N, C-alpha and C positions, 0 to 999 in steps of 0.2 A: 421108607427106610430112613432111619435117623442117622444123619451124616455126622453127628457128634461135633458140630462146630458152633452150636448156640453159645453165645457169650464171647466168642472170639471177636477180634477186630480186623477189619480189612481196609486197605487203601486201594481204591480202584481209579486208575488214570483214564482220562477220556470218558468220564462217566455221564456226560450230559446228554448223549444220544447214542443211537446205534448199538453196537455190541457192548460197549462199556456200560451204557445205561441198563441193558438187559442183564448183564452179569451183576451189577450193583443190586438190582431188584431181586435177582435169584438168591444172592447171599443174604440179603435182608430177610427174605422169606424163610431162611433157615435159622433166623435168630442172631445173625451176625451184625455187629455195629459197624456201619460202613462210612468211611470218609470218601466222599464222592468228589474227585478232583477233576477240574476241567478249566479251560480258558474262559468259557462263558458258563457261569453257574446259575444264570437267571431261571433256567427251566428245571432246576433241581429243587424239589420241595423239601425244605429243611424239617427235620424231626429228630427226636432223641436218638434214633437208630439210623439216621441218614443225614450226615453232616457235610454240607457243601464246602469245598475248599478250592480257592482259585489257584491255578498254576498255568504258566505258559512254558511248555517244554522246550521252546526255542530260545528261551531267555535263561541264562545260567543263574542270574540273581533270583529269579522267580523259583527256579528249581531248588536253590539253596534255602530259600524261605520256606518252601514246602517241607524240606527235610528237617529243618529246625522245628517247625510246628509239630511234625509227627514225633520227633524225639521228645518233645515236651509232653506229648500224649502217651509216652511210654512205648512208642514204636507200633508195629502192627504184626499180626500173626499171619495174615494173608495179603500178598501183594499181587495185584493184577496190573501188569505192564501193558498198557494199551495206548498206542499213539496213532495220530492221524497219518495219512499217507501224503507223500510229496506230490507235486504236480506231475501229471502224465507227460511222457515224452520219450524219445528214443535214447539209446546209449550214445550214438554218434553225435558229437557236437556239444555234449553236456560240459559246462564249465566247471573248473575246480571249485568255484564258489558254490555252485549248486550242489555238488557232491558233499562239500563240507557242511553246508547248511542242513542237508538231509540227514547226515550222520549225527550232527549235534542234536537235532530235534528228536530223531527216532531212536538213536542208539546211545550216545553219550549221556543223555538225560536219564534214561532208565538204568544205565550202568551205575551212575552216581546214586540214584535213589535206592536201588537194590543193595548196593554196598552198605549204605547207611542203615537200612532196615534189617540187614542180616545180623547186625550186632545183637539186637534183642532176641531174634529168632534162635540164634546159636546159644545164647544164655539160657533161654527157656527150653531148649532141646525140642523145639517144634516150630515148623514154619512151612509155608507154601508160597512158592514163587511161580506164577503162571504168566507167560508172555504170549500176547496175541501176535501171530506172525501172518503169513499169507501163503496161499498155494503156490505163489510165485517162487518160493525157495526150492520147490521140487520141480516145477514146470514153469519156467519164466513166462510172465504174461506180456504179450506184445505191447509196446509203447508205455511200459511202466518200468523203465530201466533203473531209475533211482530207487524205487521201492524194492525191486528184485535184488539189487546189489546190496543195499544196506540191510535188508531183512535177512539175507544170507549170512552176513557177518553176525547179526544178532543170534541166529540159530547156532552158530559155532560157539559163541559166548555162552549161551544157555547150556549147551551140552558140556562144555568145559566146567562151568560152575557147578553143575549137578554132581560131577565126580569129586568136587572139593568139599561140598557141604553135606553130602548124604549121611556121613557118620554123625552129624549133629542133629539128626531128626528133621532136616529141612529137605523138601523135595523141590525140584526145579524142572518144569515142563513147558512145552509150547503147544498152543492150539493153532491149527492152520485152517482158517475159514475158506470155503469155496464161495459160491454165489449166494450170499446171505442177503435178504431183502432189507438193505439199509440205505440211508441217504447217500453214502459213499458209493455203493454199487450202482444206484440209480444215476448218480452223477457220471460215473464211468460209462454206463450204457448210453447216456446222452452224448458224451464226447464221441463215442464210437459211431453213433447214429449221424452226428454232424460230419465226421470225417469220411464216412462211407456214402452219405446221401440216402441211407435207408431210414425208415421210420424207427422210432424207439421200440415200437411193438414188434417189428421184424427182428431187431437186434435181440430183444429179450426172448423171442420165440426160438431163435437160433441157439442162444445160450441154453435154454431149457432142453433142447434136443441133445446137447452134449452132456447132460446130467442124467445118469441112470434112473434116478427116482422121478425125473421129469418135472422138476419144479425148483425154484429158489428156496433156500432154507429160511426158517423164521428165527429172528434174534433169540427168542426164548429157547429154541432148540440148541442153539450154540451155547447159550448161557448154562444150560443144564450140564454140558460137558465140563465147563469151567467149575461149576459148583461141585461136581464129583471129584475133580482133581484137588479141590480145596478140602475135601473131606478127610476124616480119620481113616475111612476105608481105602483111600488111595495112597496109603503110606508106603506101599512097595512099588509105586509107579514114579519113576524119576528118570531124567535124561531123555524123555520121549518127546516126539513131535507128532501130535495126534491130529489127523485130518477130520474135519467136520464139513464135508463137501458133497454129500449125496452120491459119492462114488465118482465125482467128476475127474479127478486126477488119474491118469492112466498108468502112471509109473508104479512099479511094484514096491 
């Protein structure tokens, strides 16, 4: 299928590894020119259609610099909002500083970037905003209180924004990953193994038992859903939160 996005421009946040890297590659394979943004861009191979750009989403000055750079490039047609997750921990006892830092890095940063990129999308009457969330917004994940809380706020923002910009040809959607085989998920499995005294193999086997398809997802499978949402064919899909979790979440 021709997704009709060849020649478009995309900005992918968190593009150095994991889900962000897979989405950047998936868009590149469709002929999209990708600005691959990350705090550490050493692992991103520069090319005419893959341009590394440094950004620290926890630093407002760095975020402003990214916005200015993209505006000089004429903005972007496709924006992939993908942020790292905060440290694991319970809700009880979290400091105000921890909550504020998590919100600034995960939410405020992408709100600012999205607002800036929307100007060009609205002018062109075409745009795709795709934000990577978490299954924790539907079924809170134990010991990930900061992520559960902040990502829930992002979900409400995404839905609100979709209703405001749909008339301009801009779609706004979220993708909710389940257990995708990335460094982040392996890190969380390691933390759980340490906290419970079980081996990491036991932790992963237990997780697989909770997934109807019986395995962790592959980053490229997740990226395929993002590429579809970025396509011309997905022009009537907006305001949605789509699970890519192998059926893991039990909620209807």
